[in-house]
N, C-alpha and C positions, 0 to 999 in steps of 0.2 A: 312280318318283321324282316325276314331274309330278303324279301323283295325290296324293302326300303333301303336295307344296307347295300344291296346290289345297285340300287338306283343312285345312292350317295356316292358309291365308288365310281360309277360311270361318270357322274357329274365332275368328280374330282379329276378323273383321268382326262376328261374333256377340257377342264380348266387348265391343267398342266400343258396339254397339247396346244391350246390357244395361246398360253403365255409364251411357250417356246416359239411358236410360229410368229408371234408379234415381235419377239426379240430378233428373229432372223429377218423379218420384214423391215426392221429399222436399220439393218446393216446397209452400209454404203455400197452402191454398185459402181459409182464413179467418184473419184477423189478430185475435188475441184479447187480446194484452197491449199495454200502452203502449209497451214496448220494441220489439215487432214493428212497430207502427204507425209509430213514429218512424224505425225503420230503413228501412221501406218508403218513407216520405216522402223521406228523405235519398237513397235509391237512385234514386227518380224524378227528383229534382233533379239528381243527378249525371249521369243519362242525358241530360238536356237539354243539359248542358254539353259532353258528349263525343260527341254524336250524329254529327258529321261524321267521327269516327274509327272508328265502328262497323264499317265494311266491312273495315278493316285490323287489327282487334283480336281476339285470342282471349280469350273471356270467362273461361275457366278460369284462364288465366295472369294475367288482371286480378285475379281473386279471390285467387290465391296471393300476388301481390305486395302486395295490401292487408294480408292476414293477416301477411305477413312484416314489413311496416312496423310494424304494431301490436305485433308480438312483439319485434322487434329494432331498429326505427327505420331500417331500410335496405330499399331497393328490391331486387328480385331481378335487375334489370338492372345489370350492372357499370357503374360510373361512366364508365369509358373508352369504353363503347359508346353512352352516352346521346346525345352530339351527332350521331353518324352516324344512329342510328335516328330521332331527332327531325327531322333535316333531310330524310331520306327520306320520313317520314310527312307533313311539311308539303308536300313536292313532290307527293305523290300526291293530297293534298286539293286543292291548287291545280289539278292536272290535271283532277280530277273537276268542279271548279267553272269550268273554262274559263279559268283565270287563269294557266296556265303559259306561259312564253315559247314562241313558235311553233317547232316542231321539237324542243323539249326532250324528252329521253328520260324516261320515267316509271320511277323506280328501283324495284327489288324491295325488299320489306321483310318480315321475319319477323313473322307475326301474334303469335307467342308473345312476341317481344321487345317489340312494341308494347303487348301486354297488361301486360308487366312495367313498361314505362315509364309508361303511364297509371295503372296500379294504384299505382305508387310515388308519383306526384304526388297522386292522390286520397287514398291512405293518409296521407301527410304532412299534407294539409289537414284530414283528419278525426281525426288522432291525439289532439288535445285532448279530443274527446268519444267516444273509442273505447269507454269503459266503458258508454256509453249505447246502443251499437249491436250488432246481431246481423248479422255480415257475410253470412251465408247469405241472410237476408231482404233485406238491402240489395242484394246482387248479383242476387237474383231480380227485384227491381224494375227494376234496370238492364237485365237481359236482356229482360224483358217489354217495357219501354219501347222499347228499341232495335229489337225485333222488331215494334213497332207493334201489339202484341196488347193486348186489354182488361186494364186494371189492376184490382187488387183494391180500390182506393180511387178515388172520384170526384175530380174536380178540386177541388170544394168541400171535400171531406174532407181532401185534401192541404194545401190552404191553411189550414184550421183547425188541423190537426195541426202544420203548420210554425209557425204563430203561437204556439201553446201551447208547443211545444218551444223556440222562441226565447226566450220569456218565462222558461221554466224554467232555461235555460242562463244567461240574464242574471242571474237571482236567485242562481244558484250562483256565478257569477263575482263578484257583489257580496259574497257571503258570504266567498269566498276572499280578496278584497281587504281586507275588514274584519278577517279573522283575521290576514292578513299585516301590516296596520297595527298591530294589537294586539301581535303578536310583535315588530315593529320598535320599538314604544314601550318594551316591556320590555327589549329589548337596549340601547336608548339610555339608559334609566335606569340600567342596570347599568354601562354604559361611562362615564357621567357621574360615577359614584361611584368606580369602580375606576381610571380614568385619572388624575385629579388625585391620588388617594392614592398611586399608583405613582410619579408624577413627584416628589411631595413627598419620598418616601423616596430615590428614585434620585439626586436632585440632590446629596445628601450623600455619594454613593459616590466613592471615590478615582478620579480621572481624568475625572470627569464635569463638564462646564462648562455653564452656563446663560446664555442671552441674555435681554435685557429682554422679548422677545416671548413667552418661555416655551419656546423651543426648547432642547433639551438635546443635547449631543454629546460624543463621546469620540474621541480620535485613536488609531486602530489602527495607522496607518502614516503618518508625516509625509512630505509631498511636498516637492519643491524647485522646482517650476515656478511659473508665473504663476497668479494667482487670477482666475476669470472674473467678468465684470460682467453686469448685467442684460441687456445687448444681445448677449451672446455666445451661440454655440451650443457645446454640450459633448457629448463622447462618454463614457459611463460604463458600468460594470458595477455591478449592484446586486442586493440581495435584500430583499424586504419581508415583514415578519411582523406578526401581531397580538401583543398583550402575552402571550397564552398560548402563543406560539411557532408558531402556525399560519402557514405560508407562503402568501401570496396572490399573489406575483408574483416573478419572478426572471429577469434577463437571463442569469444563469449557466445556468439550466435550459434556456433557449432556445439557448444556445451562441453568442450574438451580442450584442455591446454595443449600447446604445441611444443614439441621438443626438436632441437636442431643443434648442430655445431656452430659455435660463434663465428667461425671462419667461413661458414657456408651461406651467409646471408648478405644483403646489401651493406655497403660500407657504413652507412648511417646507423644501422642496427649494430654492427660489430663494434663501432666506437661507442655508441650510446649505452649499450648493455655493459660494456666494460667499465662504465662510470657508476653502475648501480650496485648497491649491496643487495644480497638476497633479502626478500621481504619488502623491497621498495617498489614504488609505483611512480613512473616518470612520464611526462609528456615530451615527445620529440617533434621538432619541426625539421624535416630533412630536405635540404635543397636537392634539386634534380641530379647534380653531379655526384651526390652520395646515395642516390636512389636508383632510378631506372633510366636516367639520362635521356638522350634524344629519341630512343626507340620506344620508351614507355613499355607497356605490356601489349604487344601486337594482338589486336582482336579483343583485348581485355579492357578493364575499366580505367587504367592509368594511362593518360595521354602522354605525348612527347614532352620532355622537359618539365614534368609536373613536380611541384613541391608538395611533400606529403606530411601528414600529421598522424602520429601514433601515440596512443596511450598504452603503456606496457607495464605489466607486473612481472617482476622476476621472482618466480616461485621457488626455484631450486637449481643448484648446479649439479648436474648428473655426472657422476664419476664413471 
C-alpha cells in the first residue's frame, strides 16, 4: 500500500512539474505584434504596483481572476470574503515592512484567494481596454517582473510603448466621445420634434389639463388631504416612462416609496405635486424644459430634450 501511495505521489509531482514546464514553454521569447508589446508593457506596469503583494499571491489564480473579470465582470473571490482576505494581506505586508504593532500575530492567508482578490482588482481596472490585451502575455510580464528576471523589453522600450499606447487610447476615447455626442444630438433633434407634437395632441384628450408652464396632467385618483408647498417634504410612489413607454425609474419596482423635498426635484414635479392632495394619484406629462432639458441624464436612460411621463401617488406630507 505504501508503495502505491509513494507511486501516486511521484506521478502527481511529475504532473505538476510538467504543467509548470508547459506554462513556461508557452511564454513568449520575442514580442512580434503591437498587441503583445502593449500587453507586456501593461503587465510590467501592473507588477510595479503589486510588488509588495508578490510573496502572498498565487500567479495562476491571479490570471484566472483577471480572465473571469474580463469574461463576466466578476472576481473569483466571493464578495463576502474580500474584507477578510484584504485585511489579512495588509497585515502581512505591514509585518514584512516592520510596521505591524509590537507583538501582533501575523495572520495566515490563502495565496489562491489573494490571487483572486488582486486579479479581480487588476481585471476591473483594465476592463475598459481588455480588447487590446493578451492576458497570457500580460501575466508573463507580471511573473517575470515579480521574479526580478530580465524582461523582454528594455525600460526605454517600455516607456516608448506606454506613450504610444496612451496616445492610441486617448484618440479612441475622443472618437467614442464624438460618436456619443453625434448620437445624442440625433436623439435630441428627434425628441424636440416628437415631444411638442405629442403634447399638442395630448392636451385635447379628455381628462387632460394643461398649466401655463406647459405641464399636462390627468387625475387618476382624487385625494382628500392637504396639498404640499415648496418647503414641504413628501413621500410618494411613482413610475417614470419615456413617450415610447420605456420605463426608466420606478419606486414600485424597488418596493419602497421615495421621500424628498418638493424644492429638490425637477420643476415639473415641483409644480405637479403642488397640485395634488395627499392620497391622490396623477399622471404628468412633463416637457423637456420642466424636466432634464438638453442634457438629459448623461450616460443614463433619459435623452436630450425628452418629454417624460410620470404616474405619481402622493402618500404623505412629511413634516
